[in-house]
GUPAPA-945543 format. One line per field, with one value per residue: residue number from 1; x, y, z of N, C-alpha, C in turn. Coordinates in pm, 1 decimal, decimal comma. Example, Ala and Ser with C-alpha at 12.3 -4.5 7.8 and 13.67 -1.06 7.14 Angstrom:
! residues 2
n = [1|2]
nu = [1319,0|1285,0]
nv = [-569,0|-225,0]
nw = [780,0|708,0]
cau = [1230,0|1367,0]
cav = [-450,0|-106,0]
caw = [780,0|714,0]
cu = [1320,0|1290,0]
cv = [-330,0|3,0]
cw = [780,0|787,0]
***
This chain:
! residues 283
n = [1|2|3|4|5|6|7|8|9|10|11|12|13|14|15|16|17|18|19|20|21|22|23|24|25|26|27|28|29|30|31|32|33|34|35|36|37|38|39|40|41|42|43|44|45|46|47|48|49|50|51|52|53|54|55|56|57|58|59|60|61|62|63|64|65|66|67|68|69|70|71|72|73|74|75|76|77|78|79|80|81|82|83|84|85|86|87|88|89|90|91|92|93|94|95|96|97|98|99|100|101|102|103|104|105|106|107|108|109|110|111|112|113|114|115|116|117|118|119|120|121|122|123|124|125|126|127|128|129|130|131|132|133|134|135|136|137|138|139|140|141|142|143|144|145|146|147|148|149|150|151|152|153|154|155|156|157|158|159|160|161|162|163|164|165|166|167|168|169|170|171|172|173|174|175|176|177|178|179|180|181|182|183|184|185|186|187|188|189|190|191|192|193|194|195|196|197|198|199|200|201|202|203|204|205|206|207|208|209|210|211|212|213|214|215|216|217|218|219|220|221|222|223|224|225|226|227|228|229|230|231|232|233|234|235|236|237|238|239|240|241|242|243|244|245|246|247|248|249|250|251|252|253|254|255|256|257|258|259|260|261|262|263|264|265|266|267|268|269|270|271|272|273|274|275|276|277|278|279|280|281|282|283]
nu = [10357,7|10662,6|10770,3|11005,6|11318,0|11615,0|11889,1|12159,2|12418,5|12642,4|12935,2|13125,7|13436,3|13501,5|13631,3|13794,8|13736,3|13475,1|13382,6|13528,8|13440,6|13170,2|13202,0|13326,7|13117,2|12926,2|13068,9|13094,5|12820,9|12744,4|12911,4|12830,2|12563,6|12617,1|12740,5|12542,7|12262,5|12000,2|11977,6|11800,6|11778,8|11997,7|12186,7|12332,4|12578,2|12525,8|12616,6|12779,9|12904,1|13074,8|13298,2|13205,0|13141,6|13111,6|13238,7|13264,8|13009,0|12874,5|13043,8|13025,4|12757,4|12466,3|12207,9|11885,0|11662,3|11842,1|12119,5|12467,6|12525,4|12285,6|12184,1|12356,6|12290,3|12024,9|12067,9|12207,5|12029,6|11832,4|11986,7|12060,9|11822,8|11722,0|11626,0|11746,8|11863,8|11988,3|12186,8|12303,9|12327,8|12445,9|12201,8|12124,9|11888,0|11693,9|11859,6|11913,3|12057,5|12038,8|12047,4|12011,8|11844,6|11803,2|11574,0|11556,2|11381,7|11354,9|11311,0|11458,2|11345,4|11290,2|11176,7|11137,6|11245,6|11427,2|11460,6|11675,2|11538,7|11589,9|11845,1|12200,3|12338,3|12578,2|12769,0|13017,1|13160,2|13508,9|13580,9|13434,5|13475,6|13681,4|13596,3|13414,1|13268,6|12998,0|12782,5|12529,5|12318,4|12420,7|12477,9|12305,9|11959,1|11673,9|11468,3|11114,3|10931,6|10775,4|10890,6|10803,3|10842,5|10748,5|10882,8|10908,3|10689,4|10682,8|10648,0|10865,1|11027,7|11217,6|11497,3|11770,2|12061,1|12089,0|11817,5|11741,9|11747,3|11508,9|11226,4|10967,3|10940,7|10995,4|10788,4|10569,9|10618,4|10581,2|10309,4|10222,1|10236,0|10486,6|10733,2|11005,4|11269,1|11503,3|11818,2|12050,7|12373,3|12619,2|12746,8|12888,2|13213,5|13266,3|13024,6|12945,8|13029,8|12863,8|12592,5|12520,2|12444,3|12255,4|12042,7|11938,7|11838,4|11655,3|11472,1|11383,2|11264,5|11075,7|10897,9|10865,9|10990,9|11214,5|11531,4|11766,3|12090,2|12343,7|12670,3|12943,9|13272,1|13516,0|13749,3|14025,5|14181,8|14039,7|13859,7|13613,9|13521,2|13357,9|13176,9|13131,9|13039,7|12796,3|12460,9|12203,1|11910,0|11677,9|11315,3|11289,8|11471,8|11729,4|12064,0|12114,5|12297,5|12625,1|12868,6|13224,2|13469,0|13599,1|13606,5|13341,8|13102,3|12769,7|12550,8|12223,5|11935,6|11616,9|11350,8|11030,4|10817,5|10883,7|10823,0|10548,0|10517,9|10648,5|10484,8|10245,0|10286,1|10381,3|10175,0|10196,5|10105,4|9833,2|9782,0|9845,4|9770,7|9622,1|9423,5|9479,0|9732,2|9666,6|9574,1|9786,7|9946,2|9984,8|10304,7]
nv = [14452,9|14275,3|14046,9|13915,8|13747,5|13728,8|13532,4|13313,7|13109,9|12879,1|12757,9|12558,3|12430,1|12090,2|11912,7|11655,2|11720,8|11754,5|11945,1|12166,7|12201,1|12272,0|12498,9|12667,2|12695,0|12833,3|13075,6|13170,8|13215,4|13398,0|13617,2|13678,3|13758,2|13983,7|14147,0|14162,6|14280,8|14230,7|13969,4|13671,9|13394,2|13123,3|12877,2|12563,4|12313,5|11973,4|11717,3|11883,2|11895,9|11684,8|11436,8|11309,1|10989,0|10634,2|10493,9|10687,5|10768,0|10616,5|10680,4|10956,5|11008,6|11158,3|11243,2|11379,2|11620,8|11657,2|11646,0|11765,9|11925,9|12001,7|12142,5|12360,6|12486,7|12558,6|12747,1|12936,0|13021,2|13141,6|13341,9|13512,3|13557,8|13442,2|13211,4|12882,9|12642,4|12349,4|12217,9|11895,3|11627,1|11318,8|11130,0|10952,7|10717,5|10506,0|10287,9|10307,0|10480,3|10795,3|11024,4|11346,5|11654,4|11939,3|12208,0|12530,6|12781,1|13142,0|13169,6|12975,7|12725,4|12385,0|12350,2|12149,9|11826,8|11667,0|11350,4|11194,6|11078,4|10938,7|10731,6|10752,4|10564,8|10438,1|10313,3|10379,1|10301,0|10229,8|10346,0|10577,2|10877,9|10792,7|10604,9|10518,6|10430,4|10415,9|10371,1|10467,0|10326,7|10103,8|10165,7|10365,2|10445,0|10500,7|10793,2|10852,2|11052,5|11353,7|11693,4|12004,3|12343,4|12651,3|12948,3|13263,0|13413,4|13207,9|12869,8|12611,7|12336,7|12062,0|11872,2|11630,0|11630,4|11353,9|11327,3|11526,4|11414,3|11298,9|11362,0|11330,2|11394,6|11661,7|11754,7|11694,0|11868,6|12114,4|12088,3|12100,7|12365,1|12487,0|12735,2|12732,0|12497,6|12349,8|12188,3|12072,8|11952,2|11718,5|11660,8|11427,9|11467,5|11333,0|11325,0|11579,5|11773,4|11667,8|11656,7|11830,8|12112,1|12070,7|11899,7|12074,9|12294,5|12149,5|12066,8|12318,3|12434,3|12246,5|12284,7|12541,6|12717,9|12829,3|12674,0|12567,4|12488,4|12371,8|12307,4|12134,0|12277,8|12204,8|11947,5|11813,3|11622,5|11464,9|11154,7|11134,1|11337,0|11641,7|11830,0|12103,9|12437,3|12554,4|12672,0|12887,7|12868,0|13021,8|13054,1|13070,6|12891,2|12981,3|13023,9|13192,9|13262,4|13131,8|12945,8|12892,0|12639,8|12624,7|12732,3|12947,1|13206,4|13295,3|13561,1|13642,5|13811,5|13687,8|13709,5|13645,5|13709,5|13647,2|13382,0|13374,8|13535,9|13370,6|13138,3|13247,1|13338,9|13118,9|12886,9|12597,0|12415,5|12440,4|12331,9|12069,4|11733,5|11541,9|11354,3|11217,9|11112,3|10943,5|10718,8|10566,9|10247,3|10036,4|9954,8]
nw = [-1410,4|-1427,9|-1683,3|-1678,6|-1603,1|-1419,2|-1448,8|-1344,7|-1470,9|-1344,7|-1438,7|-1298,9|-1186,4|-1075,5|-807,5|-609,5|-346,5|-152,6|32,1|-53,8|-312,5|-265,8|-114,9|-301,5|-480,6|-322,2|-273,9|-525,6|-610,6|-418,7|-484,0|-736,8|-688,6|-537,5|-733,1|-916,8|-839,0|-924,9|-960,0|-964,6|-988,6|-947,2|-1108,1|-1081,8|-1179,7|-1302,5|-1070,8|-900,2|-656,3|-625,2|-780,0|-1098,2|-1137,8|-1161,6|-960,8|-761,8|-690,9|-474,2|-264,1|-207,9|-161,7|-24,2|214,1|129,7|227,7|431,1|429,3|429,8|195,3|92,2|317,3|313,7|64,5|112,3|318,4|179,9|-23,3|135,1|264,4|53,7|-70,1|-312,3|-576,4|-611,8|-831,9|-768,4|-929,4|-939,6|-700,0|-561,6|-416,4|-126,2|-25,1|155,0|109,8|-159,5|-445,8|-601,1|-878,2|-808,1|-841,0|-650,0|-569,5|-455,4|-265,1|-219,4|44,0|152,8|168,7|58,2|-266,5|-448,6|-553,0|-805,1|-936,5|-1154,0|-1443,4|-1675,8|-1689,2|-1761,8|-2002,8|-2201,3|-2479,2|-2666,7|-2965,2|-3050,0|-3298,6|-3309,4|-3186,5|-3036,1|-2853,8|-2558,8|-2247,6|-2028,0|-1748,5|-1569,2|-1457,9|-1342,0|-1085,6|-991,3|-917,1|-1110,3|-1127,9|-1094,3|-1122,9|-1252,0|-1246,9|-1180,1|-1111,4|-955,5|-1032,3|-964,5|-1181,5|-1356,2|-1473,6|-1443,7|-1585,3|-1478,6|-1558,5|-1587,1|-1748,4|-1932,1|-1953,3|-2140,1|-2388,6|-2444,6|-2593,3|-2517,0|-2253,0|-2234,1|-2391,8|-2226,6|-2011,6|-2146,7|-2198,8|-1942,0|-1890,8|-1888,1|-1933,4|-1955,6|-1951,6|-1739,9|-1752,2|-1558,4|-1644,4|-1697,6|-1956,9|-2174,0|-2322,5|-2558,8|-2690,9|-2703,6|-2921,4|-3129,1|-3035,0|-2817,8|-2850,4|-3051,1|-2936,4|-2737,0|-2884,4|-3040,1|-2843,0|-2763,0|-2995,0|-3060,7|-2854,8|-2804,0|-2604,7|-2343,8|-2313,4|-2088,1|-1992,4|-1762,4|-1720,0|-1564,2|-1548,1|-1789,7|-1743,4|-1850,8|-1740,2|-1574,2|-1488,0|-1608,7|-1861,6|-1886,2|-2115,7|-2098,5|-2211,9|-2120,5|-2160,2|-2299,8|-2464,5|-2673,1|-2727,7|-3004,0|-3081,2|-3095,7|-3004,8|-2724,4|-2521,5|-2454,4|-2282,4|-2262,7|-2248,7|-1989,2|-1642,3|-1589,2|-1571,1|-1645,2|-1664,5|-1723,3|-1857,9|-1890,0|-2108,4|-2092,8|-2248,0|-2502,2|-2532,4|-2561,8|-2787,9|-2983,1|-2973,4|-3058,0|-3316,4|-3456,1|-3436,2|-3351,7|-3162,3|-3158,4|-3403,6|-3393,8|-3463,4|-3282,5|-3304,0|-3531,1|-3464,3|-3266,3|-3395,3|-3459,6|-3473,5|-3188,8|-3070,6]
cau = [10438,4|10760,4|10773,1|11150,7|11388,4|11763,1|11948,5|12301,7|12467,1|12770,1|13006,4|13223,0|13519,5|13468,8|13744,2|13772,8|13707,4|13331,4|13369,5|13584,6|13342,0|13049,9|13246,3|13341,5|12979,4|12871,2|13139,9|13067,0|12683,7|12740,1|12972,9|12737,1|12455,7|12671,8|12767,9|12414,0|12155,1|11872,8|11980,7|11681,5|11798,5|12132,7|12187,6|12458,5|12596,8|12513,1|12731,5|12865,9|12975,0|13164,3|13326,6|13099,7|13192,6|13046,7|13313,6|13247,2|12866,7|12842,8|13134,3|12988,4|12612,0|12411,3|12059,9|11811,4|11731,4|11916,3|12256,6|12541,9|12519,3|12147,3|12178,8|12429,5|12210,0|11908,3|12103,9|12249,1|11918,6|11776,4|12078,2|12070,3|11688,8|11710,1|11601,4|11874,7|11853,8|12115,8|12261,4|12267,1|12411,4|12398,1|12112,7|12114,9|11763,5|11650,1|11953,0|11928,1|12120,7|11974,5|12111,3|11903,9|11850,6|11717,7|11534,0|11537,8|11314,1|11426,7|11290,8|11535,1|11275,2|11298,9|11057,6|11121,3|11366,9|11401,9|11555,9|11702,5|11441,3|11658,1|11981,7|12288,6|12401,1|12635,3|12889,5|13062,0|13260,0|13632,6|13587,9|13352,8|13526,5|13782,3|13534,8|13393,0|13161,9|12951,7|12656,5|12478,0|12218,4|12483,9|12494,1|12205,4|11818,8|11607,3|11345,8|10988,7|10835,5|10795,7|10923,6|10769,7|10849,4|10707,2|10993,0|10845,0|10567,1|10705,6|10658,9|10990,7|11039,9|11347,2|11553,7|11907,6|12144,5|12041,5|11672,4|11710,7|11740,8|11378,4|11134,4|10837,1|10945,2|10992,8|10644,0|10482,1|10644,7|10513,1|10165,1|10197,3|10243,0|10622,2|10795,9|11152,2|11322,3|11648,0|11883,3|12193,2|12421,5|12766,7|12745,5|13019,5|13283,7|13258,7|12893,7|12923,5|13026,8|12756,8|12453,9|12487,1|12359,8|12143,1|11935,2|11877,1|11767,0|11544,9|11372,5|11330,4|11184,2|10961,7|10807,3|10857,4|11019,7|11360,8|11604,7|11885,0|12177,6|12456,3|12771,1|13079,8|13388,0|13588,0|13880,6|14073,2|14251,6|13949,1|13829,1|13502,1|13537,6|13246,6|13189,3|13122,8|12947,1|12664,7|12386,4|12067,6|11846,3|11542,5|11206,7|11316,3|11573,2|11854,3|12158,4|12117,0|12428,4|12698,1|12997,0|13335,3|13505,3|13652,4|13520,3|13277,0|12972,5|12686,4|12430,7|12140,7|11793,3|11526,8|11224,8|10934,0|10726,5|10918,4|10749,8|10411,8|10533,8|10676,8|10372,2|10138,2|10322,9|10391,7|10087,7|10205,2|10031,9|9695,3|9780,0|9874,2|9658,6|9622,1|9322,8|9553,1|9842,8|9604,7|9546,0|9907,4|9939,4|10069,9|10426,7]
cav = [14338,8|14240,8|13904,2|13888,0|13675,5|13737,3|13406,8|13290,6|12978,7|12873,6|12652,5|12544,0|12314,0|12000,2|11827,4|11548,1|11763,7|11796,5|12068,8|12272,1|12218,7|12343,6|12638,7|12738,2|12736,2|12941,0|13199,3|13231,0|13266,1|13519,2|13728,8|13719,7|13836,2|14120,1|14218,0|14171,5|14281,4|14185,8|13823,6|13599,5|13249,3|13066,5|12743,1|12497,3|12193,9|11827,7|11665,7|12002,1|11887,2|11560,4|11382,1|11229,8|10862,0|10529,5|10460,7|10791,1|10789,7|10574,9|10743,7|11094,3|11018,1|11231,7|11245,4|11496,5|11746,7|11681,7|11636,0|11898,6|12012,9|12060,0|12243,4|12476,6|12541,4|12619,5|12863,5|13034,8|13083,2|13230,5|13460,4|13596,9|13589,1|13394,2|13075,4|12808,1|12513,5|12306,1|12120,8|11764,6|11552,8|11182,8|11114,1|10814,1|10705,5|10371,7|10190,8|10330,7|10600,7|10870,4|11149,9|11428,6|11795,6|12012,0|12346,5|12606,4|12909,1|13254,7|13155,5|12864,5|12598,1|12299,4|12359,6|12026,0|11755,2|11592,8|11234,9|11181,1|10983,2|10854,1|10714,4|10763,4|10442,2|10448,5|10236,6|10442,4|10215,0|10300,0|10427,3|10696,6|10965,8|10720,8|10499,3|10547,3|10347,5|10467,6|10311,8|10510,5|10231,1|10010,7|10214,5|10453,3|10404,5|10604,1|10851,6|10821,8|11165,2|11480,3|11800,2|12148,3|12439,5|12789,0|13044,3|13391,6|13395,0|13102,4|12728,4|12569,3|12197,8|12018,2|11745,0|11617,9|11579,2|11260,6|11356,5|11610,0|11335,2|11241,6|11467,1|11306,2|11459,9|11806,1|11784,6|11691,5|11992,5|12223,7|12070,5|12142,1|12512,4|12542,0|12831,7|12705,0|12374,2|12356,6|12059,1|12055,7|11847,8|11686,6|11600,0|11373,9|11541,6|11254,5|11350,3|11718,7|11838,2|11621,1|11658,7|11920,4|12222,6|12016,9|11858,9|12195,0|12365,7|12074,7|12074,4|12453,8|12460,9|12156,7|12312,2|12689,4|12760,9|12842,5|12553,4|12618,9|12385,6|12414,9|12201,4|12153,0|12323,0|12088,8|11904,9|11704,0|11522,8|11383,1|11026,9|11164,3|11481,3|11712,9|11912,3|12250,3|12507,0|12584,5|12742,0|12938,5|12867,6|13086,0|12980,4|13061,4|12794,2|13043,8|13020,1|13330,5|13271,1|13004,3|12951,8|12817,5|12511,1|12633,7|12799,8|13062,8|13245,2|13365,0|13625,3|13684,6|13841,3|13609,7|13777,2|13535,2|13759,4|13589,1|13254,1|13409,4|13580,7|13257,0|13052,1|13310,2|13356,5|12980,5|12817,4|12452,2|12330,6|12439,8|12253,5|11929,4|11643,2|11430,1|11255,0|11122,2|11045,6|10834,3|10600,1|10489,9|10115,4|10011,0|9875,7]
caw = [-1358,0|-1529,0|-1712,1|-1702,4|-1487,8|-1432,2|-1393,5|-1353,8|-1490,3|-1284,3|-1492,0|-1198,9|-1175,2|-965,4|-773,2|-529,7|-212,3|-158,1|102,9|-135,1|-427,8|-214,5|-77,3|-430,3|-538,4|-235,3|-290,2|-660,0|-610,0|-339,1|-553,5|-847,2|-638,4|-505,1|-858,3|-994,9|-745,3|-973,8|-979,7|-899,5|-987,6|-973,1|-1159,9|-1059,7|-1270,6|-1257,5|-988,3|-873,2|-536,3|-624,0|-915,5|-1168,9|-1173,2|-1102,5|-841,1|-660,1|-648,8|-334,6|-168,0|-188,1|-148,2|92,1|225,5|87,2|233,1|556,9|418,2|434,0|73,2|91,9|421,1|269,6|-36,9|178,1|388,6|76,8|-87,8|236,8|290,7|-68,2|-117,9|-443,1|-607,5|-651,9|-883,8|-718,5|-1010,7|-887,3|-612,1|-544,2|-302,5|-68,6|38,0|174,0|45,1|-303,9|-488,5|-707,6|-924,1|-768,2|-839,8|-554,9|-604,6|-324,5|-277,8|-144,4|188,4|206,4|174,2|-60,5|-344,7|-523,7|-595,9|-930,5|-946,3|-1286,2|-1488,4|-1774,3|-1651,5|-1876,6|-2037,2|-2340,3|-2517,8|-2797,3|-3027,0|-3070,9|-3423,0|-3288,2|-3070,4|-2955,8|-2763,0|-2421,2|-2187,7|-1896,4|-1709,4|-1440,1|-1404,7|-1261,1|-953,0|-950,9|-944,8|-1189,9|-1069,6|-1160,0|-1103,8|-1314,1|-1158,5|-1226,7|-997,9|-980,9|-1011,5|-1000,0|-1256,1|-1451,5|-1445,6|-1487,2|-1578,0|-1434,1|-1605,2|-1561,5|-1852,3|-2033,6|-1968,9|-2245,4|-2514,9|-2455,2|-2634,4|-2455,1|-2119,2|-2265,6|-2439,5|-2110,2|-1945,1|-2222,1|-2175,9|-1808,1|-1880,0|-1861,6|-2029,7|-1949,0|-1892,2|-1698,0|-1735,5|-1513,7|-1742,3|-1720,1|-2088,3|-2211,9|-2431,5|-2681,0|-2760,2|-2705,9|-3050,9|-3212,9|-2993,5|-2714,3|-2899,2|-3125,5|-2848,6|-2670,1|-2986,0|-3074,8|-2739,2|-2767,4|-3115,7|-3051,3|-2748,5|-2805,1|-2467,3|-2318,4|-2270,7|-2019,0|-1938,3|-1687,3|-1715,8|-1497,8|-1626,6|-1852,7|-1688,1|-1940,2|-1657,0|-1493,7|-1551,2|-1702,1|-1905,0|-1918,0|-2237,2|-2083,4|-2306,8|-2063,1|-2272,7|-2288,3|-2598,2|-2661,9|-2796,6|-3150,7|-3100,6|-3114,0|-2887,8|-2671,3|-2447,0|-2449,5|-2218,6|-2333,9|-2178,1|-1852,8|-1539,4|-1648,3|-1518,2|-1731,4|-1606,4|-1837,8|-1834,5|-1975,2|-2136,7|-2119,5|-2345,5|-2628,8|-2546,8|-2611,1|-2923,8|-3070,7|-2979,1|-3125,4|-3458,9|-3517,0|-3341,0|-3381,3|-3070,9|-3206,7|-3525,4|-3371,5|-3493,6|-3192,5|-3345,4|-3626,8|-3397,7|-3184,5|-3480,8|-3480,5|-3406,8|-3068,7|-3103,2]
cu = [10534,2|10747,6|10914,7|11213,6|11541,8|11820,2|12093,1|12339,7|12613,2|12850,3|13133,8|13309,1|13477,8|13589,3|13698,5|13732,6|13564,8|13323,9|13418,5|13495,9|13224,3|13089,7|13267,4|13208,7|12915,6|12936,0|13102,9|12920,7|12676,3|12798,5|12889,6|12618,9|12496,1|12687,2|12642,7|12300,2|12018,9|11870,6|11871,0|11700,3|11941,0|12118,8|12323,9|12466,7|12550,9|12637,3|12831,4|12949,1|13073,6|13191,2|13219,9|13161,3|13128,7|13103,3|13279,8|13105,3|12840,1|12920,6|13085,2|12842,2|12567,8|12257,3|12009,1|11682,6|11817,4|12064,6|12331,9|12533,8|12388,2|12132,4|12240,8|12350,3|12095,3|11946,0|12151,0|12130,7|11841,8|11852,9|12063,1|11921,7|11661,7|11667,1|11737,6|11826,4|11993,6|12184,1|12212,6|12369,7|12364,2|12322,2|12112,3|11978,4|11713,6|11730,7|11968,8|11997,9|12052,5|12057,2|12003,6|11933,5|11752,0|11693,3|11495,9|11472,9|11390,5|11404,8|11368,5|11472,0|11291,3|11176,6|11028,4|11250,3|11333,9|11509,2|11556,9|11621,5|11507,7|11807,9|12077,2|12365,4|12447,2|12747,7|12926,3|13169,0|13390,0|13644,8|13510,9|13403,1|13617,8|13728,4|13528,5|13266,8|13122,8|12813,5|12607,7|12387,8|12285,9|12504,2|12374,1|12067,7|11754,5|11490,5|11225,0|10890,4|10877,8|10818,8|10902,3|10769,4|10800,8|10825,4|10939,4|10713,3|10566,2|10701,4|10783,8|11006,5|11191,9|11383,0|11694,8|11973,5|12075,6|11885,1|11643,7|11702,1|11596,9|11275,8|11001,6|10833,0|10926,0|10844,1|10550,5|10501,1|10575,1|10359,9|10120,9|10208,2|10382,7|10665,4|10950,7|11168,5|11468,9|11700,5|12023,6|12257,9|12575,0|12774,1|12880,0|13087,8|13281,5|13136,7|12873,5|12919,3|12911,8|12616,7|12424,4|12393,0|12237,7|12021,7|11868,7|11792,9|11643,2|11434,1|11304,6|11233,2|11059,1|10849,0|10795,5|10872,5|11170,4|11417,1|11739,4|11967,5|12294,9|12547,8|12876,3|13174,7|13462,3|13728,1|13929,4|14150,7|14172,0|13912,5|13710,7|13507,5|13411,3|13269,9|13197,7|13016,9|12806,9|12590,3|12249,0|12024,1|11711,2|11435,0|11207,9|11410,7|11707,0|11932,3|12172,5|12247,5|12493,5|12834,8|13105,8|13349,6|13539,9|13554,8|13470,5|13137,2|12893,7|12573,6|12347,0|11997,2|11710,6|11395,8|11122,5|10816,8|10753,9|10854,3|10621,7|10416,9|10558,6|10546,6|10252,8|10167,7|10343,5|10309,7|10088,1|10121,7|9883,9|9675,6|9799,7|9747,8|9663,1|9519,5|9385,7|9660,6|9788,2|9580,7|9669,0|9906,1|10028,6|10182,9|10465,0]
cv = [14284,1|14085,1|13863,2|13822,6|13687,7|13610,4|13404,5|13148,8|12975,6|12747,3|12636,9|12421,7|12222,7|11913,4|11716,4|11587,5|11818,3|11931,6|12190,7|12302,1|12301,1|12489,9|12721,5|12783,3|12846,3|13075,5|13260,3|13283,4|13395,2|13635,8|13780,8|13791,0|13975,8|14206,7|14242,6|14169,6|14231,2|14038,3|13754,1|13448,5|13213,7|12920,7|12680,5|12370,7|12067,5|11790,8|11774,1|11985,0|11774,1|11509,7|11294,9|11101,8|10753,8|10484,6|10552,4|10809,8|10744,0|10646,7|10884,1|11115,6|11083,2|11214,7|11379,5|11510,4|11769,8|11686,5|11771,2|11982,2|12076,6|12169,3|12371,0|12551,5|12615,8|12743,8|12974,1|13096,2|13176,0|13355,0|13558,0|13633,7|13553,0|13255,0|13012,9|12675,9|12443,5|12195,4|11975,9|11712,1|11409,0|11169,5|10977,2|10807,3|10555,2|10272,1|10202,8|10467,6|10663,6|10984,7|11255,3|11581,3|11855,2|12158,1|12413,7|12741,3|13017,6|13253,3|13038,2|12732,0|12522,1|12305,0|12218,1|11953,1|11660,3|11473,0|11202,7|11059,3|10884,6|10849,3|10694,8|10638,8|10455,3|10357,2|10280,4|10352,6|10301,8|10391,4|10563,0|10764,0|10890,5|10606,7|10534,9|10467,3|10399,8|10403,8|10357,3|10406,5|10122,5|10039,2|10286,7|10392,7|10521,0|10658,6|10823,0|10934,4|11288,8|11585,6|11936,8|12233,6|12573,4|12880,2|13183,5|13366,6|13273,0|12958,8|12680,0|12412,3|12162,5|11877,7|11744,5|11555,4|11485,8|11276,0|11436,9|11542,3|11286,3|11349,6|11458,9|11389,5|11613,4|11840,4|11790,7|11821,2|12106,2|12210,8|12109,5|12289,1|12570,1|12635,5|12819,8|12565,6|12386,1|12212,8|12077,8|11934,2|11838,8|11603,7|11555,7|11445,3|11464,9|11278,8|11497,6|11781,9|11794,1|11664,4|11764,6|12036,4|12172,6|11978,3|11980,1|12272,0|12288,0|12077,4|12217,1|12479,2|12370,4|12213,7|12466,6|12749,7|12775,6|12710,5|12599,0|12494,0|12443,9|12299,2|12229,6|12208,4|12194,6|12073,0|11788,9|11593,9|11435,0|11252,3|11043,9|11315,0|11538,1|11806,0|12063,3|12316,0|12528,7|12681,6|12783,2|12941,8|12926,8|13014,3|12983,2|12962,2|12856,3|13035,9|13165,1|13360,6|13132,0|13035,3|12874,9|12688,9|12520,4|12695,0|12926,7|13079,3|13324,6|13432,7|13682,3|13712,9|13766,4|13680,9|13674,9|13580,7|13695,2|13455,9|13276,9|13447,0|13465,1|13172,5|13115,5|13319,7|13218,5|12886,1|12663,4|12366,8|12333,8|12351,4|12106,3|11838,1|11519,9|11319,7|11157,1|11044,4|10929,3|10713,1|10515,0|10350,8|10110,9|9920,0|9801,4]
cw = [-1471,3|-1554,4|-1753,4|-1575,4|-1516,3|-1363,8|-1415,6|-1378,6|-1429,7|-1336,3|-1411,0|-1218,2|-1061,0|-934,8|-677,2|-382,1|-215,6|-85,6|18,4|-251,1|-375,1|-183,7|-202,9|-485,9|-458,5|-257,8|-424,4|-669,1|-532,9|-409,1|-670,8|-803,4|-602,0|-629,1|-943,5|-902,6|-791,7|-997,8|-905,1|-896,6|-1021,9|-1004,0|-1150,2|-1158,4|-1213,0|-1176,7|-954,6|-752,2|-524,2|-762,2|-972,4|-1221,5|-1101,4|-971,4|-729,0|-609,7|-511,1|-231,0|-119,0|-166,6|-19,6|98,2|176,4|159,0|357,7|544,2|412,5|316,4|68,3|195,8|378,6|161,0|20,7|241,2|291,1|14,6|7,8|248,2|177,2|-114,7|-262,2|-458,1|-649,2|-707,0|-868,1|-798,2|-976,2|-789,0|-608,8|-407,9|-261,4|10,8|39,3|99,9|-97,2|-326,1|-607,3|-746,4|-913,9|-776,9|-736,2|-600,8|-481,3|-351,8|-196,4|-1,1|243,8|204,1|43,1|-134,6|-411,5|-526,6|-709,0|-931,2|-1105,5|-1335,9|-1585,6|-1739,5|-1776,6|-1897,3|-2185,3|-2352,9|-2657,0|-2845,9|-3049,3|-3190,0|-3411,3|-3166,1|-2986,3|-2862,9|-2616,5|-2371,9|-2057,9|-1871,8|-1577,4|-1377,2|-1327,6|-1119,2|-903,4|-979,4|-1021,3|-1107,3|-1151,2|-1156,6|-1192,4|-1214,5|-1228,2|-1102,8|-1044,8|-942,3|-1054,9|-1060,8|-1345,0|-1392,7|-1519,9|-1470,5|-1550,4|-1498,1|-1570,3|-1678,9|-1950,7|-2054,4|-2094,9|-2383,4|-2536,6|-2468,4|-2557,6|-2321,6|-2142,4|-2310,9|-2323,3|-2034,0|-2019,0|-2196,5|-2033,2|-1779,7|-1863,9|-1972,7|-2037,0|-1893,1|-1861,0|-1683,6|-1694,6|-1582,8|-1734,1|-1846,3|-2134,6|-2329,3|-2560,4|-2758,8|-2782,5|-2835,7|-3142,7|-3164,1|-2884,5|-2758,7|-2970,1|-3043,3|-2779,7|-2765,2|-3034,2|-2972,2|-2737,4|-2884,2|-3113,0|-2956,2|-2729,1|-2658,2|-2455,2|-2263,3|-2211,2|-1970,0|-1860,1|-1667,8|-1615,0|-1599,4|-1679,3|-1780,6|-1764,6|-1869,6|-1570,2|-1564,1|-1648,3|-1739,3|-1956,7|-2035,3|-2211,3|-2172,5|-2246,0|-2149,2|-2238,0|-2440,9|-2583,2|-2732,2|-2945,1|-3188,5|-3131,0|-2990,2|-2837,5|-2596,3|-2448,8|-2381,2|-2308,6|-2256,6|-2033,4|-1760,7|-1593,6|-1589,0|-1621,6|-1654,5|-1715,9|-1796,6|-1938,1|-1987,6|-2184,4|-2212,4|-2483,1|-2643,1|-2602,8|-2753,9|-3020,9|-3088,4|-3061,8|-3280,8|-3529,0|-3422,4|-3360,8|-3280,2|-3100,3|-3329,2|-3506,4|-3392,6|-3409,6|-3229,9|-3447,6|-3554,9|-3315,1|-3257,6|-3500,8|-3405,9|-3290,1|-3108,8|-2978,4]
***
């Protein structure tokens, strides 16, 4: 039995027309599957169906899983017989809004939904990258649940963008048996050069697993400019594949035997001194 998985990252442009954004995603995934019959998993960007902005979040919110975007992703997964990690959309539920990633199985059923746990709040001073301010928490509600899905033989942890800054979440996913963490991410261009690759390689080396991110394509004319550079980092913390800035698709075979090899050769989890760590004073 193979311990490999062929996945695709779709670094798609996102405009103001939700229907057009979703149609573009469906067309691209369908073509990638036709060109790569072994494709098993397609990964979409954070906020792939609508602009990423505080003003637009309420305007384009949908229910999960009954809304039109989810219905389309379900039908697509069933038609192609693949898993889909549906980037994220804004979910409306009981009067609250969430940044939500849905995961679909080859049978078209919803396997899980992850509501972004750590909402993105920043205020970069003008002397640093020109200054920028954003506050998801002003509009969205944070999720409170961990999300692990079974994709083939692998347990995969799900986070969304800012979630990757928090090593505690990645560590929990490793402890739960994950061999890969996927973070759909509309990472801000002002932080990208400093932290994008650094964070992914840090999570990968800390936990000896694959870290995968999928960004929207960069649009320098949009109000919020995503960094691009969708990426696959292997358990050695090496960048295995990286996209550029614009619309780009990556198809890659992931060999999960590498996870076992790294963990066996550098057995840091067996060396962890939880007995000592437990003595740290409570702050």
